[in-house]
C-alpha positions in Angstrom: -0.9 4.0 8.5 -1.0 6.1 11.6 1.2 8.9 10.2 -1.0 9.0 7.1 -4.2 9.4 9.2 -2.7 12.0 11.6 -1.5 14.0 8.5 -5.1 13.8 7.0 -6.6 15.0 10.4 -4.2 17.9 10.5 -5.0 19.0 6.9 -8.7 19.2 8.0 -8.1 21.0 11.2 -5.5 23.4 9.9 -7.7 24.3 6.9 -10.3 25.5 9.3 -8.9 26.3 12.7 -7.0 29.5 11.9 -9.0 30.7 8.9 -12.5 30.3 10.4 -12.4 33.5 12.5 -12.0 35.5 9.2 -15.3 33.9 7.9 -17.0 34.4 11.2 -16.1 38.0 11.5 -16.2 39.2 7.8 -19.1 37.1 6.4 -21.3 36.1 9.3 -20.5 39.3 11.4 -20.0 37.5 14.7 -18.5 39.6 17.5 -15.2 38.9 19.2 -17.0 37.4 22.2 -19.0 35.1 20.0 -15.9 33.9 18.2 -14.2 33.3 21.5 -17.3 31.4 22.7 -17.3 29.2 19.6 -13.7 28.2 20.1 -14.3 27.8 23.8 -17.1 25.4 23.0 -14.8 23.6 20.5 -12.7 22.9 23.5 -15.6 22.3 25.9 -17.0 19.4 23.9 -13.7 17.6 24.1 -13.9 17.9 27.9 -17.2 15.9 27.7 -15.8 13.0 25.6 -12.1 12.8 26.3 -12.1 10.4 29.2 -15.0 8.2 27.9 -13.3 7.9 24.6 -10.0 7.0 26.2 -11.5 4.3 28.4 -13.5 2.9 25.5 -10.3 2.7 23.4 -8.6 0.8 26.3 -11.4 -1.8 26.2 -12.2 -2.0 22.4 -10.3 -1.6 19.1 -9.7 2.2 18.7 -10.1 2.0 15.0 -13.9 1.7 15.5 -13.8 5.1 17.1 -11.7 6.4 14.2 -14.5 5.4 11.7 -17.2 6.9 13.9 -15.3 10.2 14.1 -14.8 10.4 10.3 -18.5 9.9 9.5 -19.6 12.4 12.1 -16.9 15.0 11.0 -18.1 14.8 7.4 -21.7 15.3 8.4 -21.1 18.3 10.6 -18.7 19.9 8.1 -21.4 19.8 5.4 -24.1 21.1 7.9 -22.0 24.1 8.8 -22.6 25.4 5.3 -26.4 25.6 5.9 -26.4 28.0 8.8 -25.5 31.7 9.3 -27.1 32.6 12.6 -25.0 32.3 15.7 -26.9 29.8 17.9 -27.6 27.2 15.2 -23.9 27.6 14.1 -22.8 27.1 17.7 -24.8 23.9 18.0 -23.4 22.3 14.8 -19.9 23.6 15.6 -20.1 21.8 18.9 -20.9 18.5 17.1 -18.1 19.1 14.6 -15.6 19.6 17.4 -16.9 16.5 19.2 -16.4 14.3 16.1 -13.0 15.7 15.3 -11.9 15.1 18.9 -13.0 11.5 18.5 -11.0 11.1 15.3 -7.8 12.6 16.7 -7.9 11.0 20.1 -8.3 7.5 18.7 -5.2 8.0 16.6 -3.1 9.1 19.6 -4.2 6.1 21.6 -3.3 3.7 18.8 0.2 5.3 18.8 0.7 4.9 22.5 -0.5 1.3 22.4 2.2 0.4 19.9 4.8 -1.7 21.8 8.0 -0.5 20.1 11.5 -0.1 21.6 12.1 3.1 19.6 8.9 4.8 20.7 10.5 8.3 20.8 11.4 7.9 17.2 7.9 6.7 16.3 6.4 9.7 18.2 8.8 12.1 16.3 7.8 10.6 13.0 4.1 10.8 13.9 4.3 14.4 14.9 6.4 15.3 11.9 3.6 13.9 9.7 1.1 15.7 11.8 2.9 19.1 11.3 3.3 18.2 7.6 -0.5 17.9 7.4 -0.9 21.2 9.3 1.5 22.8 6.7 -0.5 21.4 3.8 -3.8 22.4 5.4 -2.6 25.9 5.8 -1.6 26.1 2.2 -4.6 24.3 0.8 -7.0 26.3 3.1 -5.5 29.6 2.1 -5.6 28.7 -1.6 -9.2 27.4 -1.5 -10.5 30.4 0.5 -8.7 32.7 -1.9 -10.3 31.0 -5.0 -13.6 29.7 -3.6 -16.0 30.8 -0.9 -15.9 29.3 2.6 -19.1 27.1 2.3 -17.8 25.4 -0.8 -14.5 24.8 0.9 -16.3 23.1 3.8 -18.2 20.8 1.4 -15.0 19.7 -0.4 -13.4 19.0 3.0 -16.4 16.9 4.0 -16.1 14.7 0.9 -12.4 14.3 1.5 -13.1 13.1 5.1 -15.6 10.5 3.8 -12.9 9.2 1.5 -10.7 8.4 4.5 -13.1 5.7 5.6 -11.7 3.2 3.0 -8.1 3.0 4.3 -9.2 2.5 8.0 -9.1 -1.2 7.3 -5.3 -1.0 7.6 -5.2 0.6 11.0 -3.9 -1.7 13.8 -6.3 -3.5 16.1 -5.4 -2.4 19.6 -5.9 -5.1 22.3 -8.7 -4.5 24.8 -8.0 -4.7 28.5 -10.6 -3.8 31.2 -9.3 -1.8 34.2 -11.3 -0.4 37.1 -12.2 3.3 36.6 -10.8 4.2 40.1 -7.4 3.0 38.9 -7.2 5.8 36.4 -7.7 8.3 39.2 -5.0 6.7 41.3 -2.6 6.9 38.3 -3.4 10.6 37.8 -3.1 11.9 41.4 0.7 11.4 41.7 3.1 14.3 42.0 4.8 13.9 38.6 1.5 13.7 36.8 -0.1 16.6 38.6 3.0 18.8 37.9 2.9 17.8 34.2 -0.8 18.6 34.0 -0.4 22.0 35.7 2.3 23.4 33.4 0.6 21.9 30.4 -2.7 23.7 31.2 -1.0 27.0 31.6 1.1 26.6 28.5 -1.9 25.7 26.3 -3.6 29.0 27.2 -1.6 30.4 24.2 -3.3 28.0 21.9 -6.6 29.7 22.7 -5.0 33.0 21.9 -3.8 31.7 18.6 -7.2 30.2 17.7 -9.1 33.5 18.2 -6.5 36.1 17.2 -3.7 34.8 15.0 -5.4 34.9 11.7 -7.0 38.3 12.4 -3.6 39.6 13.5 -2.0 38.5 10.3 -4.7 40.0 8.2 -5.2 43.3 10.0 -1.7 44.0 11.4 0.5 42.5 8.7 -2.0 43.0 5.8 -1.8 39.3 4.5 -4.3 37.7 2.2 -5.6 34.2 3.0 -2.9 32.8 0.7 -0.3 34.9 2.6 -1.7 33.7 6.0 -1.5 30.1 4.7 2.1 30.5 3.7 3.0 32.2 7.0 1.5 29.4 9.1 2.8 26.6 6.8 6.3 27.9 7.5 5.8 27.6 11.2 4.4 24.1 10.9 7.4 23.1 8.9 9.6 24.2 11.8 7.5 22.4 14.4 7.5 19.2 12.2 11.3 19.3 11.7 11.8 19.9 15.4 9.7 16.8 16.2 11.5 14.7 13.7 15.0 15.7 14.9 14.0 15.2 18.5 12.7 11.7 17.8 15.8 10.8 15.8 18.7 12.5 17.6 17.8 14.5 20.7 15.7 12.2 22.9 17.3 11.6 26.3 20.2 13.9 25.6 19.1 16.9 27.7 18.1 17.0 31.4 14.3 17.5 31.7 14.7 20.9 33.4 17.1 22.2 30.6 14.8 20.8 27.9 11.6 22.3 29.3 13.4 25.6 30.0 14.6 25.9 26.4 11.1 25.0 25.1 9.3 27.6 27.3 11.9 30.3 26.6 11.8 30.0 22.8 8.0 29.6 22.7 7.3 32.5 25.0 9.9 35.0 23.5 8.9 34.1 20.0 5.2 34.7 20.7 5.9 38.1 22.2 8.3 39.4 19.6 6.3 38.2 16.6 3.7 40.9 17.1 5.9 43.7 15.8 4.2 44.6 12.4 7.0 43.7 10.1 6.5 40.5 8.0 10.2 39.3 8.0 10.6 40.1 11.7 7.3 38.6 12.7 7.8 35.4 10.8 11.4 34.9 12.1 10.2 35.1 15.7 7.2 32.9 14.8 9.6 30.3 13.6 11.5 30.5 16.9 8.1 30.1 18.7 7.4 27.0 16.5 10.7 25.5 17.6 9.7 25.8 21.2 6.2 24.4 20.5 7.7 21.5 18.7 9.8 20.7 21.8 6.8 20.9 24.0 4.8 18.7 21.7 7.4 16.0 21.9 7.8 16.4 25.7 4.1 15.9 26.1 3.9 12.8 24.1 7.0 11.1 25.5 6.0 12.0 29.1 2.6 10.4 28.6 4.3 7.3 27.3 6.6 7.3 30.3 4.2 8.0 33.1 1.3 5.6 32.3 0.9 1.9 32.0 0.0 0.8 28.4 -3.2 -1.0 29.6 -4.6 2.3 30.8 -2.9 4.7 28.6 -6.0 5.4 26.6 -7.9 6.7 29.6 -4.9 8.4 31.2 -3.8 10.1 28.0 -7.3 11.3 27.6 -7.1 13.0 31.0 -4.0 14.8 29.8 -5.9 15.7 26.6 -8.6 17.0 28.8 -6.2 19.3 30.6 -4.9 20.8 27.4 -8.4 21.2 26.2 -9.3 23.2 29.3 -6.3 25.4 28.6 -7.4 26.1 25.1 -11.0 26.7 26.4 -9.8 29.2 29.0 -7.5 30.9 26.5 -10.3 31.2 24.0 -12.7 32.8 26.4 -10.0 35.2 27.8 -8.3 36.2 24.6 -11.2 36.3 22.1 -12.8 39.4 23.7 -9.4 40.9 24.6 -8.3 40.8 21.0 -11.5 42.3 19.7 -11.4 45.1 22.3 -7.7 46.1 22.3 -6.1 44.7 19.1 -5.1 41.2 18.0 -1.4 41.6 19.0 -2.2 41.7 22.7 -3.5 38.1 23.2 -0.4 36.8 21.5 2.0 38.9 23.5 0.3 38.3 26.8 0.0 34.5 26.3 3.7 34.4 25.4 4.5 36.2 28.7 2.5 33.5 30.5 4.7 30.8 28.9 7.8 32.7 30.2 6.3 32.9 33.7 6.2 29.1 33.7 10.0 28.9 33.9 10.0 29.2 37.8 7.3 26.4 37.9 9.5 24.2 35.7 12.4 24.8 38.1 10.3 24.1 41.2 8.9 20.9 39.7 12.0 19.4 38.2 14.9 20.6 40.4 16.9 17.7 41.7 
């Protein structure tokens, strides 16, 4: 059932994550700085709950957290339709991000706690379903926003989230093990973990750029409608999902870590830079190459977490890694939201792609034999 639930989560997040800036700018008339702050807060609330959720999932069945996240997500989605001023919207949006984080993180922890000899294959399948959900969400979100208004779309999504409560009975019951909190800190402050966290933080800066600028770039620079934006993004998600699937089935362990990470950073960074040329075929082609690199990074992150941490504490430790990526998105949102509004929405994408390329020397320094 885990692939089904991560796919459902991805439909919800993809339907909103990239399209929301259009609604915030065009309908609610929020500024670029306000949009950046909203997405920054979406990341900030995850900072608050990541580690407590992870430790709780180590000690108690994670599916309880899944149910709590679903109920709260539906409530906040519906509440977003009732506000139009910035500060009330910010408060409810913070709660929405909190609940969505609870939902997703509990699913990741259930995946890591599965004791399977073919874990890379399970991770590949899981992320392929995740990207399939992202693809479906981009298409569904684009169609709904083209046919309906944004508030009605939110209400339909809220009802869909509530319906997910019923199949949670089929989620696995993860065993609970109590570990001292200080042990999580000892696990984290080792050289391999700190290196992993450092490059992951810098890499995820570009996710903040995408959150605040990608949809606006596609609309303003490429002239796409919401349906066109949905199709563009769905194509990239298909590439990411296929990459994750193929990695899990065929590529795991066949490349040295340095070669693997270098290939991922190179394709992700170059693709992000070159996709900003305002030609749809050109832009999409390089966006697909970027998606290939992101798919490799996604698999590298999941398999590295499974390799580095003991299963009894993997909930709390994986949540610390999630915290690092959240900080990267938070920083990227605050940096690139105002930058895109001031200088054009292509610049955040190109600059964040250059940052990914700049990580190549760090990868060499950290992984050289």
